VEXFI-708614 format. One record per atom (N, C-alpha, C, CB): atom name; x, y, z. Coordinates in steps of 0.1 Angstrom, whole numbers. Glycine has a CB too. Layout:
REM residues N
@name CA | x X | y Y | z Z
...
***
This chain:
REM residues 113
@name N | x 201 | y -147 | z 100
@name CA | x 211 | y -146 | z 89
@name C | x 212 | y -130 | z 94
@name CB | x 205 | y -151 | z 72
@name N | x 224 | y -130 | z 94
@name CA | x 233 | y -116 | z 95
@name C | x 229 | y -105 | z 84
@name CB | x 248 | y -119 | z 92
@name N | x 226 | y -94 | z 87
@name CA | x 222 | y -80 | z 71
@name C | x 239 | y -73 | z 75
@name CB | x 200 | y -62 | z 73
@name N | x 241 | y -71 | z 60
@name CA | x 251 | y -65 | z 58
@name C | x 253 | y -50 | z 52
@name CB | x 256 | y -72 | z 53
@name N | x 237 | y -47 | z 47
@name CA | x 237 | y -31 | z 43
@name C | x 236 | y -28 | z 27
@name CB | x 253 | y -23 | z 49
@name N | x 235 | y -41 | z 23
@name CA | x 236 | y -44 | z 8
@name C | x 227 | y -36 | z 1
@name CB | x 233 | y -59 | z 5
@name N | x 230 | y -36 | z -13
@name CA | x 220 | y -26 | z -19
@name C | x 205 | y -34 | z -22
@name CB | x 227 | y -20 | z -35
@name N | x 207 | y -44 | z -20
@name CA | x 192 | y -51 | z -19
@name C | x 184 | y -52 | z -8
@name CB | x 191 | y -65 | z -24
@name N | x 191 | y -51 | z 4
@name CA | x 188 | y -46 | z 16
@name C | x 179 | y -34 | z 20
@name CB | x 200 | y -43 | z 21
@name N | x 189 | y -24 | z 10
@name CA | x 186 | y -12 | z 7
@name C | x 171 | y -12 | z 3
@name CB | x 196 | y -8 | z -3
@name N | x 173 | y -16 | z -8
@name CA | x 156 | y -19 | z -19
@name C | x 147 | y -27 | z -10
@name CB | x 158 | y -30 | z -36
@name N | x 150 | y -36 | z -3
@name CA | x 137 | y -44 | z 4
@name C | x 130 | y -30 | z 16
@name CB | x 144 | y -64 | z 16
@name N | x 143 | y -25 | z 20
@name CA | x 138 | y -14 | z 34
@name C | x 127 | y -4 | z 29
@name CB | x 153 | y -4 | z 41
@name N | x 134 | y 0 | z 15
@name CA | x 123 | y 11 | z 8
@name C | x 105 | y 7 | z 8
@name CB | x 129 | y 13 | z -11
@name N | x 107 | y -6 | z 1
@name CA | x 98 | y -15 | z -4
@name C | x 87 | y -15 | z 9
@name CB | x 105 | y -31 | z -9
@name N | x 93 | y -21 | z 20
@name CA | x 88 | y -22 | z 28
@name C | x 79 | y -10 | z 41
@name CB | x 96 | y -29 | z 31
@name N | x 89 | y -6 | z 39
@name CA | x 84 | y 11 | z 43
@name C | x 71 | y 17 | z 35
@name CB | x 98 | y 23 | z 39
@name N | x 74 | y 16 | z 23
@name CA | x 59 | y 23 | z 11
@name C | x 51 | y 11 | z 16
@name CB | x 61 | y 23 | z -13
@name N | x 53 | y -1 | z 18
@name CA | x 42 | y -12 | z 18
@name C | x 31 | y -5 | z 31
@name CB | x 50 | y -30 | z 24
@name N | x 44 | y -5 | z 39
@name CA | x 35 | y -3 | z 54
@name C | x 31 | y 14 | z 59
@name CB | x 47 | y -10 | z 68
@name N | x 35 | y 23 | z 50
@name CA | x 30 | y 35 | z 50
@name C | x 13 | y 33 | z 45
@name CB | x 40 | y 44 | z 42
@name N | x 9 | y 24 | z 31
@name CA | x 2 | y 21 | z 27
@name C | x -10 | y 17 | z 36
@name CB | x 7 | y 15 | z 20
@name N | x -4 | y 6 | z 42
@name CA | x -12 | y 0 | z 51
@name C | x -19 | y 5 | z 60
@name CB | x -7 | y -7 | z 56
@name N | x -9 | y 14 | z 71
@name CA | x -13 | y 24 | z 84
@name C | x -14 | y 32 | z 79
@name CB | x -6 | y 27 | z 96
@name N | x -5 | y 42 | z 73
@name CA | x -8 | y 57 | z 72
@name C | x -20 | y 62 | z 65
@name CB | x 2 | y 64 | z 67
@name N | x -21 | y 53 | z 53
@name CA | x -37 | y 56 | z 44
@name C | x -47 | y 50 | z 46
@name CB | x -37 | y 53 | z 30
@name N | x -43 | y 40 | z 50
@name CA | x -54 | y 34 | z 56
@name C | x -56 | y 20 | z 45
@name CB | x -66 | y 46 | z 56
@name N | x -54 | y 9 | z 42
@name CA | x -61 | y -1 | z 36
@name C | x -69 | y -9 | z 41
@name CB | x -55 | y -8 | z 33
@name N | x -79 | y -2 | z 43
@name CA | x -92 | y -7 | z 53
@name C | x -94 | y -20 | z 47
@name CB | x -107 | y 3 | z 52
@name N | x -98 | y -30 | z 42
@name CA | x -99 | y -43 | z 45
@name C | x -90 | y -49 | z 48
@name CB | x -102 | y -49 | z 38
@name N | x -73 | y -46 | z 46
@name CA | x -73 | y -56 | z 51
@name C | x -64 | y -53 | z 68
@name CB | x -68 | y -66 | z 39
@name N | x -63 | y -38 | z 71
@name CA | x -61 | y -35 | z 78
@name C | x -69 | y -36 | z 91
@name CB | x -58 | y -28 | z 74
@name N | x -86 | y -38 | z 89
@name CA | x -93 | y -42 | z 98
@name C | x -96 | y -58 | z 104
@name CB | x -102 | y -37 | z 94
@name N | x -89 | y -69 | z 89
@name CA | x -87 | y -80 | z 90
@name C | x -80 | y -80 | z 102
@name CB | x -82 | y -85 | z 79
@name N | x -66 | y -76 | z 102
@name CA | x -58 | y -76 | z 106
@name C | x -58 | y -73 | z 127
@name CB | x -53 | y -69 | z 97
@name N | x -64 | y -62 | z 122
@name CA | x -72 | y -59 | z 142
@name C | x -77 | y -67 | z 142
@name CB | x -85 | y -47 | z 148
@name N | x -88 | y -74 | z 135
@name CA | x -97 | y -82 | z 145
@name C | x -91 | y -94 | z 144
@name CB | x -114 | y -84 | z 142
@name N | x -82 | y -100 | z 139
@name CA | x -73 | y -110 | z 141
@name C | x -63 | y -113 | z 151
@name CB | x -67 | y -111 | z 131
@name N | x -55 | y -103 | z 149
@name CA | x -48 | y -94 | z 157
@name C | x -45 | y -89 | z 169
@name CB | x -50 | y -89 | z 155
@name N | x -53 | y -77 | z 170
@name CA | x -58 | y -69 | z 179
@name C | x -51 | y -58 | z 178
@name CB | x -57 | y -74 | z 191
@name N | x -41 | y -48 | z 185
@name CA | x -36 | y -35 | z 182
@name C | x -23 | y -39 | z 171
@name CB | x -32 | y -27 | z 196
@name N | x -25 | y -30 | z 164
@name CA | x -12 | y -33 | z 149
@name C | x -4 | y -21 | z 152
@name CB | x -18 | y -31 | z 128
@name N | x 6 | y -21 | z 155
@name CA | x 22 | y -14 | z 161
@name C | x 28 | y -13 | z 147
@name CB | x 35 | y -28 | z 174
@name N | x 29 | y -28 | z 136
@name CA | x 36 | y -24 | z 127
@name C | x 30 | y -35 | z 116
@name CB | x 51 | y -24 | z 130
@name N | x 34 | y -34 | z 105
@name CA | x 27 | y -45 | z 97
@name C | x 37 | y -43 | z 81
@name CB | x 8 | y -42 | z 95
@name N | x 42 | y -53 | z 79
@name CA | x 52 | y -50 | z 67
@name C | x 45 | y -58 | z 56
@name CB | x 68 | y -55 | z 70
@name N | x 47 | y -56 | z 45
@name CA | x 42 | y -65 | z 33
@name C | x 55 | y -72 | z 31
@name CB | x 35 | y -57 | z 17
@name N | x 54 | y -84 | z 27
@name CA | x 61 | y -95 | z 27
@name C | x 61 | y -98 | z 8
@name CB | x 52 | y -107 | z 39
@name N | x 47 | y -106 | z 8
@name CA | x 47 | y -107 | z -6
@name C | x 27 | y -101 | z -8
@name CB | x 53 | y -127 | z -10
@name N | x 22 | y -103 | z -19
@name CA | x 13 | y -101 | z -21
@name C | x 8 | y -89 | z -32
@name CB | x 9 | y -101 | z -10
@name N | x -1 | y -90 | z -37
@name CA | x -8 | y -74 | z -45
@name C | x -23 | y -74 | z -41
@name CB | x -7 | y -73 | z -65
@name N | x -28 | y -61 | z -46
@name CA | x -37 | y -57 | z -45
@name C | x -41 | y -51 | z -55
@name CB | x -37 | y -51 | z -38
@name N | x -53 | y -57 | z -63
@name CA | x -60 | y -51 | z -76
@name C | x -76 | y -42 | z -70
@name CB | x -65 | y -67 | z -88
@name N | x -82 | y -38 | z -82
@name CA | x -94 | y -35 | z -78
@name C | x -103 | y -38 | z -64
@name CB | x -99 | y -40 | z -87
@name N | x -106 | y -52 | z -71
@name CA | x -115 | y -57 | z -56
@name C | x -112 | y -70 | z -49
@name CB | x -132 | y -60 | z -59
@name N | x -95 | y -73 | z -52
@name CA | x -91 | y -84 | z -49
@name C | x -78 | y -80 | z -43
@name CB | x -92 | y -94 | z -60
@name N | x -76 | y -84 | z -28
@name CA | x -64 | y -87 | z -24
@name C | x -58 | y -98 | z -18
@name CB | x -62 | y -79 | z -16
@name N | x -46 | y -99 | z -19
@name CA | x -34 | y -111 | z -14
@name C | x -26 | y -109 | z -9
@name CB | x -28 | y -118 | z -22
@name N | x -20 | y -112 | z 1
@name CA | x -13 | y -108 | z 12
@name C | x -4 | y -116 | z 22
@name CB | x -21 | y -103 | z 17
@name N | x 9 | y -114 | z 24
@name CA | x 12 | y -120 | z 38
@name C | x 26 | y -105 | z 41
@name CB | x 20 | y -143 | z 36
@name N | x 22 | y -109 | z 54
@name CA | x 22 | y -93 | z 62
@name C | x 28 | y -100 | z 77
@name CB | x 3 | y -82 | z 64
@name N | x 39 | y -91 | z 80
@name CA | x 50 | y -95 | z 91
@name C | x 38 | y -87 | z 102
@name CB | x 70 | y -86 | z 89
@name N | x 34 | y -85 | z 110
@name CA | x 24 | y -79 | z 121
@name C | x 33 | y -80 | z 137
@name CB | x 7 | y -90 | z 120
@name N | x 35 | y -68 | z 137
@name CA | x 40 | y -69 | z 151
@name C | x 51 | y -73 | z 154
@name CB | x 34 | y -75 | z 157
@name N | x 63 | y -73 | z 145
@name CA | x 73 | y -83 | z 146
@name C | x 73 | y -97 | z 149
@name CB | x 80 | y -79 | z 153
@name N | x 58 | y -101 | z 149
@name CA | x 60 | y -115 | z 161
@name C | x 51 | y -124 | z 152
@name CB | x 53 | y -114 | z 183
@name N | x 44 | y -123 | z 142
@name CA | x 32 | y -134 | z 135
@name C | x 34 | y -128 | z 119
@name CB | x 12 | y -133 | z 143
@name N | x 31 | y -138 | z 111
@name CA | x 28 | y -139 | z 97
@name C | x 14 | y -138 | z 95
@name CB | x 33 | y -153 | z 91
@name N | x 9 | y -132 | z 88
@name CA | x -4 | y -133 | z 85
@name C | x -3 | y -130 | z 67
@name CB | x -13 | y -121 | z 96
@name N | x -11 | y -144 | z 66
@name CA | x -15 | y -148 | z 51
@name C | x -25 | y -145 | z 45
@name CB | x -17 | y -160 | z 49
@name N | x -33 | y -138 | z 36
@name CA | x -46 | y -142 | z 34
@name C | x -53 | y -136 | z 21
@name CB | x -52 | y -139 | z 46
@name N | x -63 | y -136 | z 16
@name CA | x -71 | y -133 | z 7
@name C | x -85 | y -124 | z 6
@name CB | x -74 | y -142 | z 4
@name N | x -90 | y -113 | z 3
@name CA | x -99 | y -106 | z 3
@name C | x -105 | y -105 | z -10
@name CB | x -97 | y -96 | z 10
@name N | x -118 | y -107 | z -13
@name CA | x -124 | y -104 | z -23
@name C | x -134 | y -96 | z -20
@name CB | x -127 | y -113 | z -29
@name N | x -133 | y -81 | z -26
@name CA | x -142 | y -74 | z -21
@name C | x -143 | y -68 | z -3
@name CB | x -153 | y -81 | z -24
@name N | x -152 | y -73 | z 2
@name CA | x -154 | y -70 | z 17
@name C | x -155 | y -89 | z 22
@name CB | x -172 | y -58 | z 22
@name N | x -153 | y -96 | z 13
@name CA | x -152 | y -110 | z 19
@name C | x -138 | y -118 | z 22
@name CB | x -159 | y -117 | z 11
@name N | x -137 | y -124 | z 30
@name CA | x -125 | y -128 | z 36
@name C | x -122 | y -143 | z 26
@name CB | x -126 | y -130 | z 56
@name N | x -114 | y -147 | z 16
@name CA | x -117 | y -158 | z 12
@name C | x -107 | y -171 | z 20
@name CB | x -116 | y -156 | z -3
@name N | x -96 | y -165 | z 21
@name CA | x -86 | y -174 | z 36
@name C | x -79 | y -164 | z 41
@name CB | x -73 | y -187 | z 32
@name N | x -79 | y -168 | z 56
@name CA | x -67 | y -162 | z 61
@name C | x -59 | y -172 | z 75
@name CB | x -72 | y -145 | z 66
@name N | x -47 | y -172 | z 76
@name CA | x -43 | y -181 | z 81
@name C | x -31 | y -172 | z 91
@name CB | x -37 | y -193 | z 69
@name N | x -30 | y -175 | z 102
@name CA | x -15 | y -173 | z 109
@name C | x -4 | y -185 | z 113
@name CB | x -19 | y -167 | z 122
@name N | x 7 | y -178 | z 111
@name CA | x 21 | y -187 | z 116
@name C | x 29 | y -176 | z 121
@name CB | x 29 | y -197 | z 104
@name N | x 38 | y -192 | z 128
@name CA | x 49 | y -183 | z 133
@name C | x 63 | y -177 | z 123
@name CB | x 53 | y -192 | z 145
@name N | x 70 | y -169 | z 126
@name CA | x 80 | y -166 | z 120
@name C | x 91 | y -178 | z 118
@name CB | x 84 | y -156 | z 124
@name N | x 91 | y -189 | z 121
@name CA | x 99 | y -198 | z 120
@name C | x 92 | y -208 | z 110
@name CB | x 103 | y -203 | z 134
@name N | x 82 | y -210 | z 112
@name CA | x 76 | y -218 | z 104
@name C | x 77 | y -215 | z 85
@name CB | x 62 | y -217 | z 109
@name N | x 72 | y -197 | z 87
@name CA | x 70 | y -192 | z 72
@name C | x 86 | y -191 | z 72
@name CB | x 60 | y -176 | z 68
@name N | x 98 | y -187 | z 72
@name CA | x 112 | y -192 | z 73
@name C | x 116 | y -203 | z 64
@name CB | x 114 | y -195 | z 87
@name N | x 111 | y -211 | z 71
@name CA | x 115 | y -226 | z 64
@name C | x 108 | y -227 | z 48
@name CB | x 108 | y -239 | z 75
@name N | x 101 | y -222 | z 45
@name CA | x 93 | y -224 | z 32
@name C | x 99 | y -214 | z 21
@name CB | x 76 | y -221 | z 34
@name N | x 109 | y -202 | z 25
@name CA | x 120 | y -192 | z 23
@name C | x 130 | y -193 | z 9
@name CB | x 130 | y -194 | z 34
@name N | x 132 | y -186 | z -1
@name CA | x 141 | y -191 | z -5
@name C | x 155 | y -177 | z -1
@name CB | x 136 | y -197 | z -19
@name N | x 166 | y -179 | z -6
@name CA | x 176 | y -171 | z 4
@name C | x 170 | y -152 | z 4
@name CB | x 194 | y -172 | z -4
@name N | x 166 | y -150 | z -11
@name CA | x 162 | y -134 | z -13
@name C | x 146 | y -132 | z -1
@name CB | x 158 | y -131 | z -36
@name N | x 140 | y -142 | z -4
@name CA | x 128 | y -137 | z 9
@name C | x 131 | y -139 | z 24
@name CB | x 114 | y -146 | z 8
@name N | x 143 | y -146 | z 25
@name CA | x 149 | y -144 | z 38
@name C | x 157 | y -129 | z 44
@name CB | x 159 | y -155 | z 38
@name N | x 161 | y -125 | z 33
@name CA | x 166 | y -112 | z 36
@name C | x 154 | y -104 | z 38
@name CB | x 175 | y -107 | z 25
@name N | x 149 | y -105 | z 29
@name CA | x 135 | y -94 | z 29
@name C | x 129 | y -94 | z 43
@name CB | x 121 | y -101 | z 18
@name N | x 127 | y -107 | z 43
@name CA | x 121 | y -108 | z 63
@name C | x 131 | y -104 | z 72
@name CB | x 117 | y -125 | z 69
@name N | x 140 | y -110 | z 72
@name CA | x 150 | y -101 | z 85
@name C | x 153 | y -86 | z 84
@name CB | x 166 | y -106 | z 85
@name N | x 149 | y -81 | z 72
@name CA | x 147 | y -63 | z 70
@name C | x 133 | y -62 | z 78
@name CB | x 145 | y -57 | z 50
@name N | x 125 | y -66 | z 74
@name CA | x 115 | y -61 | z 79
@name C | x 113 | y -68 | z 95
@name CB | x 103 | y -65 | z 68
@name N | x 121 | y -76 | z 102
@name CA | x 119 | y -78 | z 117
@name C | x 126 | y -68 | z 122
@name CB | x 124 | y -92 | z 122
@name N | x 139 | y -63 | z 116
@name CA | x 146 | y -51 | z 120
@name C | x 138 | y -36 | z 120
@name CB | x 159 | y -51 | z 111
@name N | x 131 | y -36 | z 106
@name CA | x 124 | y -26 | z 108
@name C | x 111 | y -26 | z 119
@name CB | x 120 | y -22 | z 96
@name N | x 104 | y -39 | z 124
@name CA | x 97 | y -35 | z 130
@name C | x 101 | y -33 | z 143
@name CB | x 88 | y -42 | z 128
@name N | x 114 | y -37 | z 147
@name CA | x 120 | y -35 | z 160
@name C | x 127 | y -23 | z 163
@name CB | x 130 | y -44 | z 161
@name N | x 126 | y -14 | z 152
@name CA | x 130 | y -3 | z 153
@name C | x 147 | y 2 | z 150
@name CB | x 125 | y -1 | z 165
@name N | x 152 | y -9 | z 143
@name CA | x 167 | y -9 | z 141
@name C | x 171 | y -6 | z 126
@name CB | x 173 | y -23 | z 146
@name N | x 179 | y 3 | z 122
@name CA | x 184 | y 11 | z 113
@name C | x 196 | y 0 | z 106
@name CB | x 189 | y 26 | z 120
@name N | x 196 | y -1 | z 93
@name CA | x 203 | y -9 | z 85
@name C | x 221 | y -2 | z 85
@name CB | x 194 | y -8 | z 70
***
């Protein structure tokens, strides 16, 4: 899918950058620790979906532009975790979610829209 620089893409870019900042710069520790344990060094991480409550985290994150990680954490307990390829994840997406994934891939590769 080729990105066109639409308003939707710019909205997703801002949302993805904010999520990456929360995770990597401000240190959302339970999720970050889990990703480091399962994936090694984290150079980029973009929230594709999920939410964070006081003691519960549900997430789907593009890690290092190569792997999709999906999981749930309650407190410090890992309820579920799975890694999948981008192509496997992409098969399940609606068009709007495919756009968000493409924006995240461009961000992880350092490209500008």
